[in-house]
Structures are given as structure tokens and as C-alpha cells.
mmCIF file of the N, C-alpha and C atoms, coordinates in Angstrom:
data_MODEL
# 
_entry.id   MODEL 
# 
loop_
_atom_site.group_PDB 
_atom_site.id 
_atom_site.type_symbol 
_atom_site.label_atom_id 
_atom_site.label_alt_id 
_atom_site.label_comp_id 
_atom_site.label_asym_id 
_atom_site.label_entity_id 
_atom_site.label_seq_id 
_atom_site.pdbx_PDB_ins_code 
_atom_site.Cartn_x 
_atom_site.Cartn_y 
_atom_site.Cartn_z 
_atom_site.occupancy 
_atom_site.B_iso_or_equiv 
_atom_site.pdbx_formal_charge 
_atom_site.auth_seq_id 
_atom_site.auth_comp_id 
_atom_site.auth_asym_id 
_atom_site.auth_atom_id 
_atom_site.pdbx_PDB_model_num 
ATOM 1   N N  . MET A 1 1  ? 4.822   8.971   -1.974  1.00 0.00 ? 1  MET A N  1 
ATOM 2   C CA . MET A 1 1  ? 5.325   9.084   -1.090  1.00 0.00 ? 1  MET A CA 1 
ATOM 3   C C  . MET A 1 1  ? 6.195   8.131   -1.429  1.00 0.00 ? 1  MET A C  1 
ATOM 4   N N  . GLY A 1 2  ? 7.771   8.422   -1.226  1.00 0.00 ? 2  GLY A N  1 
ATOM 5   C CA . GLY A 1 2  ? 8.903   6.962   -1.513  1.00 0.00 ? 2  GLY A CA 1 
ATOM 6   C C  . GLY A 1 2  ? 8.305   6.074   -0.172  1.00 0.00 ? 2  GLY A C  1 
ATOM 7   N N  . ASN A 1 3  ? 9.189   5.157   -0.390  1.00 0.00 ? 3  ASN A N  1 
ATOM 8   C CA . ASN A 1 3  ? 9.799   4.313   0.196   1.00 0.00 ? 3  ASN A CA 1 
ATOM 9   C C  . ASN A 1 3  ? 10.622  4.621   1.728   1.00 0.00 ? 3  ASN A C  1 
ATOM 10  N N  . ARG A 1 4  ? 11.430  5.178   2.120   1.00 0.00 ? 4  ARG A N  1 
ATOM 11  C CA . ARG A 1 4  ? 11.992  5.863   2.555   1.00 0.00 ? 4  ARG A CA 1 
ATOM 12  C C  . ARG A 1 4  ? 10.774  6.438   3.642   1.00 0.00 ? 4  ARG A C  1 
ATOM 13  N N  . GLU A 1 5  ? 10.014  7.341   2.977   1.00 0.00 ? 5  GLU A N  1 
ATOM 14  C CA . GLU A 1 5  ? 9.187   8.430   3.763   1.00 0.00 ? 5  GLU A CA 1 
ATOM 15  C C  . GLU A 1 5  ? 8.244   7.100   4.738   1.00 0.00 ? 5  GLU A C  1 
ATOM 16  N N  . ILE A 1 6  ? 7.598   6.125   3.791   1.00 0.00 ? 6  ILE A N  1 
ATOM 17  C CA . ILE A 1 6  ? 6.731   5.584   4.666   1.00 0.00 ? 6  ILE A CA 1 
ATOM 18  C C  . ILE A 1 6  ? 7.137   4.583   5.448   1.00 0.00 ? 6  ILE A C  1 
ATOM 19  N N  . GLY A 1 7  ? 8.547   4.282   5.083   1.00 0.00 ? 7  GLY A N  1 
ATOM 20  C CA . GLY A 1 7  ? 9.406   3.327   6.543   1.00 0.00 ? 7  GLY A CA 1 
ATOM 21  C C  . GLY A 1 7  ? 9.316   4.123   7.848   1.00 0.00 ? 7  GLY A C  1 
ATOM 22  N N  . GLU A 1 8  ? 9.830   5.692   7.835   1.00 0.00 ? 8  GLU A N  1 
ATOM 23  C CA . GLU A 1 8  ? 10.110  6.574   8.696   1.00 0.00 ? 8  GLU A CA 1 
ATOM 24  C C  . GLU A 1 8  ? 8.659   7.078   9.711   1.00 0.00 ? 8  GLU A C  1 
ATOM 25  N N  . ARG A 1 9  ? 7.551   6.563   8.326   1.00 0.00 ? 9  ARG A N  1 
ATOM 26  C CA . ARG A 1 9  ? 5.746   6.910   9.017   1.00 0.00 ? 9  ARG A CA 1 
ATOM 27  C C  . ARG A 1 9  ? 5.551   5.536   10.154  1.00 0.00 ? 9  ARG A C  1 
ATOM 28  N N  . LEU A 1 10 ? 5.843   4.384   9.333   1.00 0.00 ? 10 LEU A N  1 
ATOM 29  C CA . LEU A 1 10 ? 5.562   2.851   10.194  1.00 0.00 ? 10 LEU A CA 1 
ATOM 30  C C  . LEU A 1 10 ? 6.632   2.350   10.803  1.00 0.00 ? 10 LEU A C  1 
ATOM 31  N N  . GLY A 1 11 ? 7.855   3.207   11.036  1.00 0.00 ? 11 GLY A N  1 
ATOM 32  C CA . GLY A 1 11 ? 8.880   2.833   11.719  1.00 0.00 ? 11 GLY A CA 1 
ATOM 33  C C  . GLY A 1 11 ? 9.145   1.289   11.331  1.00 0.00 ? 11 GLY A C  1 
ATOM 34  N N  . LEU A 1 12 ? 9.531   1.570   9.853   1.00 0.00 ? 12 LEU A N  1 
ATOM 35  C CA . LEU A 1 12 ? 10.258  0.280   9.337   1.00 0.00 ? 12 LEU A CA 1 
ATOM 36  C C  . LEU A 1 12 ? 11.186  0.725   8.697   1.00 0.00 ? 12 LEU A C  1 
ATOM 37  N N  . ALA A 1 13 ? 12.373  -0.440  8.088   1.00 0.00 ? 13 ALA A N  1 
ATOM 38  C CA . ALA A 1 13 ? 13.710  -0.309  7.035   1.00 0.00 ? 13 ALA A CA 1 
ATOM 39  C C  . ALA A 1 13 ? 12.676  0.446   5.741   1.00 0.00 ? 13 ALA A C  1 
ATOM 40  N N  . GLU A 1 14 ? 13.856  0.800   5.238   1.00 0.00 ? 14 GLU A N  1 
ATOM 41  C CA . GLU A 1 14 ? 13.212  1.049   3.690   1.00 0.00 ? 14 GLU A CA 1 
ATOM 42  C C  . GLU A 1 14 ? 13.432  0.142   3.024   1.00 0.00 ? 14 GLU A C  1 
ATOM 43  N N  . GLY A 1 15 ? 13.881  -0.897  3.088   1.00 0.00 ? 15 GLY A N  1 
ATOM 44  C CA . GLY A 1 15 ? 13.591  -2.705  2.768   1.00 0.00 ? 15 GLY A CA 1 
ATOM 45  C C  . GLY A 1 15 ? 12.918  -3.229  3.097   1.00 0.00 ? 15 GLY A C  1 
ATOM 46  N N  . THR A 1 16 ? 12.271  -3.294  4.019   1.00 0.00 ? 16 THR A N  1 
ATOM 47  C CA . THR A 1 16 ? 10.730  -3.765  4.231   1.00 0.00 ? 16 THR A CA 1 
ATOM 48  C C  . THR A 1 16 ? 10.046  -3.616  3.812   1.00 0.00 ? 16 THR A C  1 
ATOM 49  N N  . VAL A 1 17 ? 10.278  -2.030  3.107   1.00 0.00 ? 17 VAL A N  1 
ATOM 50  C CA . VAL A 1 17 ? 9.008   -0.937  2.749   1.00 0.00 ? 17 VAL A CA 1 
ATOM 51  C C  . VAL A 1 17 ? 8.722   -2.244  1.383   1.00 0.00 ? 17 VAL A C  1 
ATOM 52  N N  . LYS A 1 18 ? 9.580   -1.743  0.709   1.00 0.00 ? 18 LYS A N  1 
ATOM 53  C CA . LYS A 1 18 ? 10.259  -2.252  -0.297  1.00 0.00 ? 18 LYS A CA 1 
ATOM 54  C C  . LYS A 1 18 ? 9.797   -3.540  -0.867  1.00 0.00 ? 18 LYS A C  1 
ATOM 55  N N  . ALA A 1 19 ? 10.336  -4.665  -0.142  1.00 0.00 ? 19 ALA A N  1 
ATOM 56  C CA . ALA A 1 19 ? 9.846   -6.259  -0.166  1.00 0.00 ? 19 ALA A CA 1 
ATOM 57  C C  . ALA A 1 19 ? 8.383   -6.197  0.194   1.00 0.00 ? 19 ALA A C  1 
ATOM 58  N N  . ARG A 1 20 ? 7.798   -5.283  0.642   1.00 0.00 ? 20 ARG A N  1 
ATOM 59  C CA . ARG A 1 20 ? 6.283   -5.734  1.353   1.00 0.00 ? 20 ARG A CA 1 
ATOM 60  C C  . ARG A 1 20 ? 5.613   -4.950  0.394   1.00 0.00 ? 20 ARG A C  1 
ATOM 61  N N  . LEU A 1 21 ? 5.965   -4.046  -0.162  1.00 0.00 ? 21 LEU A N  1 
ATOM 62  C CA . LEU A 1 21 ? 4.768   -3.361  -1.725  1.00 0.00 ? 21 LEU A CA 1 
ATOM 63  C C  . LEU A 1 21 ? 5.388   -4.553  -3.298  1.00 0.00 ? 21 LEU A C  1 
ATOM 64  N N  . SER A 1 22 ? 6.550   -4.868  -2.694  1.00 0.00 ? 22 SER A N  1 
ATOM 65  C CA . SER A 1 22 ? 6.399   -5.607  -3.894  1.00 0.00 ? 22 SER A CA 1 
ATOM 66  C C  . SER A 1 22 ? 5.548   -6.904  -4.159  1.00 0.00 ? 22 SER A C  1 
ATOM 67  N N  . ARG A 1 23 ? 5.891   -7.326  -2.646  1.00 0.00 ? 23 ARG A N  1 
ATOM 68  C CA . ARG A 1 23 ? 4.804   -8.704  -2.315  1.00 0.00 ? 23 ARG A CA 1 
ATOM 69  C C  . ARG A 1 23 ? 3.395   -8.566  -2.996  1.00 0.00 ? 23 ARG A C  1 
ATOM 70  N N  . ALA A 1 24 ? 2.924   -7.175  -2.501  1.00 0.00 ? 24 ALA A N  1 
ATOM 71  C CA . ALA A 1 24 ? 1.205   -6.757  -2.065  1.00 0.00 ? 24 ALA A CA 1 
ATOM 72  C C  . ALA A 1 24 ? 1.015   -6.621  -3.948  1.00 0.00 ? 24 ALA A C  1 
ATOM 73  N N  . LEU A 1 25 ? 2.338   -6.052  -4.612  1.00 0.00 ? 25 LEU A N  1 
ATOM 74  C CA . LEU A 1 25 ? 2.199   -6.044  -6.201  1.00 0.00 ? 25 LEU A CA 1 
ATOM 75  C C  . LEU A 1 25 ? 1.868   -7.329  -6.691  1.00 0.00 ? 25 LEU A C  1 
ATOM 76  N N  . HIS A 1 26 ? 2.756   -8.225  -6.510  1.00 0.00 ? 26 HIS A N  1 
ATOM 77  C CA . HIS A 1 26 ? 2.641   -9.396  -6.979  1.00 0.00 ? 26 HIS A CA 1 
ATOM 78  C C  . HIS A 1 26 ? 1.530   -10.133 -6.819  1.00 0.00 ? 26 HIS A C  1 
ATOM 79  N N  . LYS A 1 27 ? 0.791   -10.547 -5.599  1.00 0.00 ? 27 LYS A N  1 
ATOM 80  C CA . LYS A 1 27 ? -0.049  -11.082 -4.968  1.00 0.00 ? 27 LYS A CA 1 
ATOM 81  C C  . LYS A 1 27 ? -1.334  -10.453 -5.863  1.00 0.00 ? 27 LYS A C  1 
ATOM 82  N N  . PHE A 1 28 ? -1.052  -8.772  -6.325  1.00 0.00 ? 28 PHE A N  1 
ATOM 83  C CA . PHE A 1 28 ? -2.552  -8.599  -6.541  1.00 0.00 ? 28 PHE A CA 1 
ATOM 84  C C  . PHE A 1 28 ? -2.764  -8.344  -8.365  1.00 0.00 ? 28 PHE A C  1 
ATOM 85  N N  . GLY A 1 29 ? -1.230  -8.496  -8.891  1.00 0.00 ? 29 GLY A N  1 
ATOM 86  C CA . GLY A 1 29 ? -0.914  -8.833  -10.360 1.00 0.00 ? 29 GLY A CA 1 
ATOM 87  C C  . GLY A 1 29 ? -1.178  -7.555  -10.764 1.00 0.00 ? 29 GLY A C  1 
ATOM 88  N N  . PHE A 1 30 ? -0.309  -6.675  -9.508  1.00 0.00 ? 30 PHE A N  1 
ATOM 89  C CA . PHE A 1 30 ? -0.423  -4.961  -9.973  1.00 0.00 ? 30 PHE A CA 1 
ATOM 90  C C  . PHE A 1 30 ? 1.180   -4.853  -10.867 1.00 0.00 ? 30 PHE A C  1 
ATOM 91  N N  . ALA A 1 31 ? 0.659   -3.658  -11.892 1.00 0.00 ? 31 ALA A N  1 
ATOM 92  C CA . ALA A 1 31 ? 2.442   -3.663  -12.618 1.00 0.00 ? 31 ALA A CA 1 
ATOM 93  C C  . ALA A 1 31 ? 2.927   -2.532  -11.852 1.00 0.00 ? 31 ALA A C  1 
ATOM 94  N N  . ASN A 1 32 ? 2.214   -1.729  -11.003 1.00 0.00 ? 32 ASN A N  1 
ATOM 95  C CA . ASN A 1 32 ? 2.735   -0.292  -10.402 1.00 0.00 ? 32 ASN A CA 1 
ATOM 96  C C  . ASN A 1 32 ? 2.134   0.125   -8.911  1.00 0.00 ? 32 ASN A C  1 
ATOM 97  N N  . ARG A 1 33 ? 2.651   0.755   -8.353  1.00 0.00 ? 33 ARG A N  1 
ATOM 98  C CA . ARG A 1 33 ? 2.382   1.145   -6.951  1.00 0.00 ? 33 ARG A CA 1 
ATOM 99  C C  . ARG A 1 33 ? 0.685   2.124   -7.117  1.00 0.00 ? 33 ARG A C  1 
ATOM 100 N N  . THR A 1 34 ? 0.457   3.164   -8.167  1.00 0.00 ? 34 THR A N  1 
ATOM 101 C CA . THR A 1 34 ? -0.320  3.732   -8.200  1.00 0.00 ? 34 THR A CA 1 
ATOM 102 C C  . THR A 1 34 ? -1.742  2.644   -8.019  1.00 0.00 ? 34 THR A C  1 
ATOM 103 N N  . GLN A 1 35 ? -1.677  1.437   -8.961  1.00 0.00 ? 35 GLN A N  1 
ATOM 104 C CA . GLN A 1 35 ? -2.914  0.236   -8.763  1.00 0.00 ? 35 GLN A CA 1 
ATOM 105 C C  . GLN A 1 35 ? -2.964  0.224   -7.524  1.00 0.00 ? 35 GLN A C  1 
ATOM 106 N N  . LEU A 1 36 ? -2.285  -0.223  -6.532  1.00 0.00 ? 36 LEU A N  1 
ATOM 107 C CA . LEU A 1 36 ? -1.897  -0.650  -5.005  1.00 0.00 ? 36 LEU A CA 1 
ATOM 108 C C  . LEU A 1 36 ? -2.948  0.097   -4.184  1.00 0.00 ? 36 LEU A C  1 
ATOM 109 N N  . ALA A 1 37 ? -2.442  1.444   -5.069  1.00 0.00 ? 37 ALA A N  1 
ATOM 110 C CA . ALA A 1 37 ? -3.075  2.750   -3.623  1.00 0.00 ? 37 ALA A CA 1 
ATOM 111 C C  . ALA A 1 37 ? -4.274  2.689   -4.190  1.00 0.00 ? 37 ALA A C  1 
ATOM 112 N N  . LEU A 1 38 ? -4.709  2.999   -5.102  1.00 0.00 ? 38 LEU A N  1 
ATOM 113 C CA . LEU A 1 38 ? -5.818  2.679   -5.963  1.00 0.00 ? 38 LEU A CA 1 
ATOM 114 C C  . LEU A 1 38 ? -7.498  2.040   -5.231  1.00 0.00 ? 38 LEU A C  1 
ATOM 115 N N  . LEU A 1 39 ? -6.479  0.522   -5.282  1.00 0.00 ? 39 LEU A N  1 
ATOM 116 C CA . LEU A 1 39 ? -7.284  -0.549  -4.469  1.00 0.00 ? 39 LEU A CA 1 
ATOM 117 C C  . LEU A 1 39 ? -7.423  -0.218  -3.530  1.00 0.00 ? 39 LEU A C  1 
ATOM 118 N N  . ALA A 1 40 ? -6.166  0.442   -2.058  1.00 0.00 ? 40 ALA A N  1 
ATOM 119 C CA . ALA A 1 40 ? -6.346  0.681   -1.146  1.00 0.00 ? 40 ALA A CA 1 
ATOM 120 C C  . ALA A 1 40 ? -7.455  2.209   -0.512  1.00 0.00 ? 40 ALA A C  1 
ATOM 121 N N  . ASN A 1 41 ? -7.388  2.713   -1.268  1.00 0.00 ? 41 ASN A N  1 
ATOM 122 C CA . ASN A 1 41 ? -8.409  4.016   -1.237  1.00 0.00 ? 41 ASN A CA 1 
ATOM 123 C C  . ASN A 1 41 ? -10.087 3.279   -1.870  1.00 0.00 ? 41 ASN A C  1 
ATOM 124 N N  . ASP A 1 42 ? -10.167 2.487   -2.422  1.00 0.00 ? 42 ASP A N  1 
ATOM 125 C CA . ASP A 1 42 ? -11.662 2.099   -2.883  1.00 0.00 ? 42 ASP A CA 1 
ATOM 126 C C  . ASP A 1 42 ? -11.526 1.458   -1.793  1.00 0.00 ? 42 ASP A C  1 
ATOM 127 N N  . GLN A 1 43 ? -11.083 0.297   -0.934  1.00 0.00 ? 43 GLN A N  1 
ATOM 128 C CA . GLN A 1 43 ? -10.992 -0.519  0.229   1.00 0.00 ? 43 GLN A CA 1 
ATOM 129 C C  . GLN A 1 43 ? -12.066 0.338   1.026   1.00 0.00 ? 43 GLN A C  1 
ATOM 130 N N  . ARG A 1 44 ? -11.325 1.538   1.330   1.00 0.00 ? 44 ARG A N  1 
ATOM 131 C CA . ARG A 1 44 ? -11.298 2.357   2.660   1.00 0.00 ? 44 ARG A CA 1 
ATOM 132 C C  . ARG A 1 44 ? -12.241 3.135   2.449   1.00 0.00 ? 44 ARG A C  1 
ATOM 133 N N  . GLU A 1 45 ? -12.903 3.170   0.952   1.00 0.00 ? 45 GLU A N  1 
ATOM 134 C CA . GLU A 1 45 ? -13.957 3.906   0.988   1.00 0.00 ? 45 GLU A CA 1 
ATOM 135 C C  . GLU A 1 45 ? -15.612 3.141   1.177   1.00 0.00 ? 45 GLU A C  1 
ATOM 136 N N  . LEU A 1 46 ? -14.898 1.762   0.671   1.00 0.00 ? 46 LEU A N  1 
ATOM 137 C CA . LEU A 1 46 ? -16.003 0.729   0.778   1.00 0.00 ? 46 LEU A CA 1 
ATOM 138 C C  . LEU A 1 46 ? -16.254 0.814   2.453   1.00 0.00 ? 46 LEU A C  1 
ATOM 139 N N  . LEU A 1 47 ? -15.333 0.252   3.429   1.00 0.00 ? 47 LEU A N  1 
ATOM 140 C CA . LEU A 1 47 ? -15.599 0.207   4.739   1.00 0.00 ? 47 LEU A CA 1 
ATOM 141 C C  . LEU A 1 47 ? -16.080 1.704   4.860   1.00 0.00 ? 47 LEU A C  1 
ATOM 142 N N  . THR A 1 48 ? -16.327 2.488   4.478   1.00 0.00 ? 48 THR A N  1 
ATOM 143 C CA . THR A 1 48 ? -16.413 3.370   5.469   1.00 0.00 ? 48 THR A CA 1 
ATOM 144 C C  . THR A 1 48 ? -18.509 3.664   5.085   1.00 0.00 ? 48 THR A C  1 
ATOM 145 N N  . VAL A 1 49 ? -18.134 3.362   4.041   1.00 0.00 ? 49 VAL A N  1 
ATOM 146 C CA . VAL A 1 49 ? -19.893 3.500   3.396   1.00 0.00 ? 49 VAL A CA 1 
ATOM 147 C C  . VAL A 1 49 ? -20.528 2.605   4.588   1.00 0.00 ? 49 VAL A C  1 
ATOM 148 N N  . LEU A 1 50 ? -19.713 1.041   4.224   1.00 0.00 ? 50 LEU A N  1 
ATOM 149 C CA . LEU A 1 50 ? -20.154 0.001   5.270   1.00 0.00 ? 50 LEU A CA 1 
ATOM 150 C C  . LEU A 1 50 ? -20.614 -0.112  6.590   1.00 0.00 ? 50 LEU A C  1 
ATOM 151 N N  . LEU A 1 51 ? -19.884 0.842   7.555   1.00 0.00 ? 51 LEU A N  1 
ATOM 152 C CA . LEU A 1 51 ? -19.845 1.295   8.695   1.00 0.00 ? 51 LEU A CA 1 
ATOM 153 C C  . LEU A 1 51 ? -20.631 2.764   9.073   1.00 0.00 ? 51 LEU A C  1 
ATOM 154 N N  . ARG A 1 52 ? -21.315 2.661   8.339   1.00 0.00 ? 52 ARG A N  1 
ATOM 155 C CA . ARG A 1 52 ? -22.296 4.216   8.609   1.00 0.00 ? 52 ARG A CA 1 
ATOM 156 C C  . ARG A 1 52 ? -23.347 3.807   9.398   1.00 0.00 ? 52 ARG A C  1 
# 
């Protein structure tokens, strides 16, 4: 999913999405969006297990 589509879904400007993703990548020391997506997916799965 591209920045424009993410922005449309969240009601944010494309530039805002790009800036926030860049900040998140830097914060976690990731090289690409795939790594960030995998982290988000892992965290969602963990929360699902913990909240059962």
C-alpha cells in the first residue's frame, strides 16, 4: 500500500504519511517498510493472544 492510499484511508496528507513512516523506520532502526509491517503484525498477534 502506498503513502497516498494510506493517507486516504486515514484522512492524512501523503506527505504526513511519508514523514511518520520515515520517523518510525528510524526509531526502530529498520531499513524498509516491510520490517515495520512485520513488527506491527507481530504486535497485533501478541495482543490478540493476551486479550483472549
